[in-house]
DRENBALO-886737 format. One record per residue: residue number from 1; residue in three letters; x, y, z of N, C-alpha, C in turn. Coordinates in Angstrom, 3 decimals. Example, Ala and Ser with C-alpha at 12.3 -4.5 7.8 and 13.67 -1.06 7.14 Angstrom:
2
 rose lomi      n_x      n_y      n_z     ca_x     ca_y     ca_z      c_x      c_y      c_z
    1  ALA   13.190   -5.690    7.800   12.300   -4.500    7.800   13.200   -3.300    7.800
    2  SER   12.850   -2.250    7.080   13.670   -1.060    7.140   12.900    0.030    7.870
//
This chain:
150
 rose lomi      n_x      n_y      n_z     ca_x     ca_y     ca_z      c_x      c_y      c_z
    1  MET   -5.227  -13.527  -36.324   -4.330  -12.415  -36.065   -5.101  -11.182  -35.595
    2  VAL   -6.220  -10.914  -36.257   -7.038   -9.752  -35.882   -7.624   -9.963  -34.485
    3  LEU   -8.039  -11.187  -34.204   -8.597  -11.496  -32.886   -7.544  -11.304  -31.797
    4  ALA   -6.326  -11.713  -32.060   -5.241  -11.550  -31.080   -4.973  -10.064  -30.830
    5  LEU   -4.951   -9.258  -31.877   -4.739   -7.818  -31.709   -5.897   -7.182  -30.952
    6  LEU   -7.103   -7.633  -31.249   -8.286   -7.106  -30.562   -8.243   -7.447  -29.072
    7  LEU   -7.868   -8.681  -28.743   -7.758   -9.087  -27.339   -6.645   -8.332  -26.621
    8  CYS   -5.514   -8.122  -27.286   -4.421   -7.353  -26.675   -4.848   -5.903  -26.446
    9  GLY   -5.541   -5.327  -27.407   -6.036   -3.956  -27.255   -7.036   -3.846  -26.115
   10  LEU   -7.939   -4.823  -26.015   -8.930   -4.839  -24.949   -8.250   -4.981  -23.582
   11  PHE   -7.251   -5.847  -23.521   -6.498   -6.023  -22.277   -5.802   -4.728  -21.871
   12  LEU   -5.197   -4.051  -22.835   -4.512   -2.793  -22.555   -5.492   -1.727  -22.064
   13  VAL   -6.665   -1.659  -22.667   -7.690   -0.703  -22.235   -8.136   -1.010  -20.806
   14  LEU   -8.320   -2.281  -20.485   -8.724   -2.657  -19.128   -7.648   -2.314  -18.101
   15  VAL   -6.381   -2.500  -18.438   -5.291   -2.157  -17.529   -5.251   -0.654  -17.288
   16  VAL   -5.371    0.132  -18.352   -5.361    1.592  -18.209   -6.571    2.051  -17.400
   17  LEU   -7.727    1.474  -17.652   -8.931    1.823  -16.890   -8.770    1.460  -15.414
   18  GLY   -8.187    0.303  -15.142   -7.953   -0.114  -13.758   -7.016    0.838  -13.033
   19  LEU   -5.960    1.262  -13.701   -5.023    2.214  -13.093   -5.681    3.574  -12.874
   20  PHE   -6.531    3.989  -13.797   -7.241    5.253  -13.638   -8.160    5.211  -12.418
   21  VAL   -8.934    4.134  -12.272   -9.838    3.997  -11.129   -9.033    3.934   -9.831
   22  PHE   -7.898    3.258   -9.865   -7.013    3.163   -8.712   -6.561    4.554   -8.269
   23  GLY   -6.100    5.379   -9.212   -5.673    6.743   -8.898   -6.828    7.629   -8.475
   24  LEU   -7.985    7.465   -9.091   -9.165    8.249   -8.740   -9.595    7.966   -7.301
   25  ARG   -9.541    6.717   -6.890   -9.892    6.352   -5.508   -8.978    7.058   -4.522
   26  ARG   -7.688    7.072   -4.807   -6.734    7.738   -3.909   -7.036    9.232   -3.816
   27  ARG   -7.345    9.865   -4.935   -7.671   11.292   -4.933   -8.953   11.564   -4.148
   28  LEU   -9.933   10.694   -4.255  -11.185   10.875   -3.515  -10.968   10.729   -2.007
   29  ILE  -10.100    9.813   -1.610   -9.791    9.647   -0.186   -9.104   10.903    0.337
   30  GLN   -8.176   11.452   -0.424   -7.396   12.601    0.017   -8.121   13.929   -0.165
   31  ARG   -9.215   13.934   -0.877   -9.906   15.179   -1.204  -10.333   15.962    0.024
   32  SER  -10.804   15.285    1.055  -11.300   15.991    2.238  -10.182   16.465    3.158
   33  GLY   -8.937   16.120    2.855   -7.800   16.560    3.677   -7.618   15.688    4.902
   34  GLY   -6.584   15.992    5.678   -6.319   15.247    6.906   -5.877   13.824    6.658
   35  THR   -5.116   13.584    5.591   -4.654   12.234    5.298   -3.138   12.151    5.486
   36  PHE   -2.663   10.951    5.747   -1.222   10.713    5.858   -0.933    9.264    5.526
   37  ASP    0.264    9.007    5.003    0.683    7.646    4.695    0.950    6.913    5.996
   38  CYS    0.390    5.707    6.099    0.478    4.970    7.355    0.397    3.472    7.082
   39  SER    1.465    2.762    7.390    1.429    1.301    7.305    0.834    0.780    8.600
   40  LEU    0.181   -0.377    8.516   -0.511   -0.923    9.682   -0.217   -2.406    9.810
   41  ARG   -0.017   -2.845   11.033    0.108   -4.279   11.322   -0.901   -4.595   12.398
   42  TRP   -1.946   -5.320   12.030   -3.042   -5.681   12.928   -2.648   -6.942   13.664
   43  GLU   -2.996   -7.017   14.948   -2.649   -8.154   15.800   -1.145   -8.414   15.757
   44  ALA   -0.407   -7.391   16.127    1.054   -7.448   16.148    1.513   -8.453   17.197
   45  PRO    2.766   -8.891   17.131    3.289   -9.831   18.135    3.121   -9.286   19.550
   46  ALA    2.946  -10.182   20.502    2.637   -9.789   21.887    3.789   -9.106   22.597
   47  ASP    5.035   -9.427   22.242    6.138   -8.757   22.928    6.369   -7.384   22.307
   48  ASP    7.111   -6.549   22.993    7.336   -5.177   22.553    8.521   -5.041   21.607
   49  THR    9.028   -6.145   21.110   10.145   -6.069   20.169    9.617   -6.258   18.758
   50  ALA   10.426   -5.891   17.799   10.016   -5.993   16.400   10.036   -7.442   15.945
   51  ASP    9.173   -7.755   14.996    9.195   -9.053   14.344   10.395   -9.054   13.404
   52  PRO   11.372   -9.926   13.609   12.572   -9.870   12.773   12.285  -10.108   11.292
   53  LYS   11.200  -10.770   10.971   10.862  -11.028    9.575   10.136   -9.849    8.935
   54  GLY    9.588   -8.937    9.740    8.896   -7.778    9.193    7.587   -8.123    8.520
   55  LYS    6.966   -9.223    8.910    5.740   -9.689    8.247    4.494   -9.008    8.801
   56  GLY    3.459   -8.998    7.989    2.163   -8.529    8.435    1.879   -7.064    8.173
   57  TRP    2.820   -6.314    7.620    2.608   -4.896    7.365    1.812   -4.691    6.090
   58  SER    0.858   -3.773    6.145    0.084   -3.380    4.969    0.238   -1.876    4.786
   59  TYR    0.591   -1.484    3.575    0.765   -0.075    3.279   -0.595    0.563    3.063
   60  GLY   -0.797    1.750    3.642   -2.098    2.384    3.517   -2.062    3.887    3.673
   61  VAL   -3.248    4.452    3.614   -3.472    5.877    3.811   -4.497    6.008    4.924
   62  ALA   -4.185    6.847    5.893   -5.108    7.079    7.002   -5.706    8.475    6.858
   63  ARG   -6.940    8.611    7.323   -7.638    9.892    7.226   -8.327   10.179    8.554
   64  TYR   -8.112   11.386    9.071   -8.806   11.803   10.280  -10.256   12.085    9.933
   65  ARG  -11.167   11.554   10.750  -12.600   11.790   10.549  -13.232   11.904   11.933
   66  GLY  -13.263   13.125   12.483  -13.845   13.334   13.803  -13.029   12.649   14.875
   67  ASP  -13.665   11.750   15.622  -13.002   11.036   16.714  -12.471    9.670   16.295
   68  ARG  -12.216    9.496   15.022  -11.641    8.232   14.564  -10.694    8.485   13.397
   69  VAL   -9.833    7.523   13.185   -8.942    7.513   12.030   -9.401    6.373   11.147
   70  GLU   -9.685    6.689    9.896  -10.075    5.666    8.927   -8.824    5.261    8.160
   71  TRP   -8.587    3.947    8.061   -7.393    3.446    7.391   -7.804    2.680    6.141
   72  PHE   -7.231    3.082    5.011   -7.505    2.466    3.714   -6.249    1.779    3.203
   73  ARG   -6.399    0.575    2.659   -5.277   -0.084    1.989   -4.977    0.685    0.714
   74  VAL   -3.721    0.871    0.406   -3.357    1.573   -0.820   -3.676    0.712   -2.033
   75  PHE   -3.337   -0.559   -1.978   -3.527   -1.435   -3.122   -4.875   -2.136   -3.046
   76  SER   -5.931   -1.357   -3.184   -7.297   -1.863   -3.112   -8.209   -0.928   -3.903
   77  TYR   -9.319   -1.453   -4.362  -10.324   -0.635   -5.031  -11.499   -0.324   -4.108
   78  ALA  -11.484   -0.844   -2.889  -12.604   -0.670   -1.956  -12.790    0.813   -1.607
   79  PRO  -14.017    1.309   -1.693  -14.261    2.722   -1.375  -14.351    2.995    0.124
   80  ARG  -14.527    1.960    0.914  -14.665    2.119    2.365  -13.369    1.781    3.068
   81  PRO  -13.168    2.362    4.259  -11.935    2.061    4.990  -11.885    0.607    5.438
   82  ARG  -10.690    0.066    5.466  -10.487   -1.320    5.915  -10.562   -1.415    7.440
   83  ARG  -10.034   -0.397    8.130  -10.049   -0.358    9.594  -10.440    1.030   10.063
   84  MET  -11.077    1.087   11.230  -11.394    2.360   11.871  -10.837    2.317   13.291
   85  LEU  -10.053    3.304   13.622   -9.430    3.380   14.943  -10.092    4.510   15.721
   86  GLU  -10.856    4.145   16.743  -11.550    5.131   17.581  -10.560    5.760   18.555
   87  ARG  -10.606    7.071   18.693   -9.660    7.787   19.558   -9.727    7.288   20.999
   88  GLU  -10.926    7.080   21.523  -11.064    6.682   22.926  -10.557    5.268   23.192
   89  ALA  -10.415    4.445   22.136   -9.982    3.059   22.316   -8.487    2.878   22.123
   90  ILE   -7.784    3.899   21.621   -6.357    3.775   21.324   -5.530    4.071   22.571
   91  GLU   -4.647    3.147   22.898   -3.694    3.351   23.991   -2.295    3.141   23.423
   92  VAL   -1.482    4.167   23.440   -0.121    4.078   22.913    0.754    3.364   23.935
   93  VAL    1.442    2.314   23.491    2.303    1.529   24.368    3.746    2.023   24.295
   94  ASN    4.283    2.113   23.069    5.643    2.639   22.893    5.869    3.005   21.432
   95  ARG    7.040    3.580   21.184    7.443    3.877   19.808    8.874    3.413   19.625
   96  ARG    9.199    3.082   18.376   10.528    2.556   18.081   10.835    2.768   16.602
   97  THR   12.056    2.505   16.226   12.429    2.548   14.816   12.265    1.145   14.229
   98  PRO   12.045    1.045   12.930   11.944   -0.286   12.313   13.252   -1.050   12.480
   99  GLN   13.123   -2.358   12.664   14.295   -3.192   12.891   14.265   -4.389   11.959
  100  GLY   15.429   -4.888   11.611   15.539   -6.069   10.765   14.924   -5.837    9.401
  101  GLU   14.149   -6.800    8.948   13.534   -6.719    7.628   12.381   -5.714    7.576
  102  GLU   11.968   -5.208    8.729   10.946   -4.164    8.739   11.423   -2.930    7.980
  103  GLU   12.721   -2.688    8.014   13.269   -1.534    7.306   12.981   -1.617    5.809
  104  LEU   12.883   -2.827    5.279   12.573   -3.014    3.861   11.074   -2.955    3.600
  105  ALA   10.276   -3.351    4.590    8.821   -3.411    4.414    8.148   -2.057    4.599
  106  LEU    8.830   -1.122    5.272    8.223    0.172    5.595    8.920    1.296    4.842
  107  LEU    8.289    2.464    4.845    8.898    3.631    4.223   10.197    3.981    4.935
  108  SER   11.100    4.654    4.251   12.449    4.874    4.769   12.494    5.708    6.050
  109  ASP   11.591    6.655    6.224   11.642    7.525    7.409   10.600    7.148    8.460
  110  ALA   10.141    5.920    8.429    9.029    5.510    9.302    9.446    5.351   10.759
  111  VAL    8.498    5.665   11.627    8.597    5.407   13.056    7.444    4.476   13.395
  112  VAL    7.703    3.422   14.156    6.673    2.449   14.500    6.068    2.820   15.853
  113  LEU    4.752    2.924   15.878    4.021    3.253   17.098    3.217    2.022   17.496
  114  ALA    3.573    1.404   18.629    2.845    0.231   19.122    1.667    0.721   19.957
  115  CYS    0.479    0.231   19.638   -0.747    0.657   20.327   -1.559   -0.559   20.742
  116  ARG   -2.437   -0.316   21.671   -3.428   -1.313   22.058   -4.777   -0.699   21.725
  117  LEU   -5.568   -1.415   20.967   -6.901   -0.972   20.569   -7.884   -1.948   21.195
  118  ARG   -8.378   -1.568   22.372   -9.155   -2.464   23.227   -8.315   -3.703   23.517
  119  ASP   -8.627   -4.858   22.961   -7.862   -6.081   23.249   -6.934   -6.479   22.110
  120  THR   -6.762   -5.625   21.125   -5.956   -5.953   19.956   -4.691   -5.113   19.937
  121  ARG   -3.564   -5.777   19.679   -2.309   -5.039   19.520   -2.189   -4.607   18.066
  122  VAL   -1.917   -3.327   17.882   -1.814   -2.747   16.553   -0.526   -1.953   16.483
  123  GLU    0.154   -2.031   15.364    1.328   -1.193   15.141    1.080   -0.321   13.924
  124  LEU    1.403    0.952   14.059    1.270    1.920   12.981    2.665    2.429   12.642
  125  ALA    2.991    2.510   11.373    4.279    3.046   10.943    4.006    4.267   10.079
  126  MET    4.582    5.395   10.472    4.354    6.651    9.760    5.595    7.525    9.877
  127  SER    5.613    8.602    9.119    6.738    9.527    9.179    6.723   10.267   10.515
  128  GLU    7.835   10.897   10.829    7.944   11.658   12.081    6.908   12.789   12.117
  129  ASP    6.698   13.463   10.993    5.703   14.544   10.934    4.286   14.015   11.162
  130  ALA    3.961   12.885   10.512    2.636   12.295   10.697    2.454   11.820   12.137
  131  LEU    3.523   11.313   12.746    3.461   10.870   14.138    3.156   12.040   15.065
  132  THR    3.795   13.178   14.832    3.528   14.363   15.644    2.055   14.761   15.543
  133  GLY    1.521   14.755   14.317    0.110   15.079   14.123   -0.816   14.066   14.773
  134  PHE   -0.476   12.788   14.671   -1.299   11.730   15.247   -1.351   11.842   16.767
  135  LEU   -0.184   12.053   17.396   -0.157   12.185   18.850   -0.885   13.447   19.307
  136  ALA   -0.781   14.526   18.542   -1.520   15.751   18.877   -3.022   15.501   18.762
  137  TRP   -3.441   14.741   17.748   -4.859   14.399   17.578   -5.346   13.570   18.768
  138  LEU   -4.519   12.613   19.215   -4.898   11.797   20.375   -5.038   12.652   21.631
  139  GLU   -4.084   13.560   21.843   -4.107   14.385   23.044   -5.212   15.432   23.016
  140  ALA   -5.733   15.738   21.841   -6.777   16.752   21.714   -8.171   16.165   21.923
  141  ALA   -8.251   15.086   22.648   -9.541   14.445   22.907  -10.445   15.392   23.714
  142  PRO  -11.741   15.296   23.513  -12.663   16.127   24.292  -12.517   15.868   25.789
  143  PRO  -12.875   16.838   26.622  -12.782   16.653   28.068  -13.557   15.406   28.527
  144  GLY  -12.960   14.693   29.455  -13.620   13.511   30.008  -13.184   12.218   29.353
  145  GLN  -12.539   12.286   28.169  -12.075   11.067   27.526  -10.709   10.691   28.069
  146  ARG  -10.513    9.418   28.308   -9.234    8.911   28.776   -8.285    8.814   27.581
  147  VAL   -7.122    9.436   27.692   -6.133    9.394   26.633   -4.815    8.945   27.243
  148  ASN   -4.184    7.940   26.639   -2.903    7.435   27.126   -1.913    7.514   25.986
  149  VAL   -1.024    8.498   26.052   -0.008    8.681   25.008    1.358    8.485   25.659
  150  ALA    2.092    7.467   25.192    3.420    7.183   25.754    4.442    8.147   25.224
//
């Protein structure tokens, strides 16, 4: 009986510690500012229509860092970004509202931005305010950089 209580207590301590580290990581990412909630779908379907199943979306936090956007998965303990999007490599193809089951997979006010990152199709879903900031960041490229914003 004592062993069972000890194991339950240890398990509870580990869960609380895990949640604390999880929250601490998020605060450290946001500490430098310039962050926004951003879902990402890497290697999106080739056509310009939504995937009716809404599959492949990962919820994350993006952070501006110079000429790139660093994207972190929300449900991860990794201290490094999962993806880095270079400003000069991003080409905006179109924007749309979530359709079908995507409405359930994404935040309620999300706008989907279809992009091409060199040879990879990427879709970013963010709020209208974050989209305005993202497009302004893309257009604010240094002189001489090619920028394509649809």
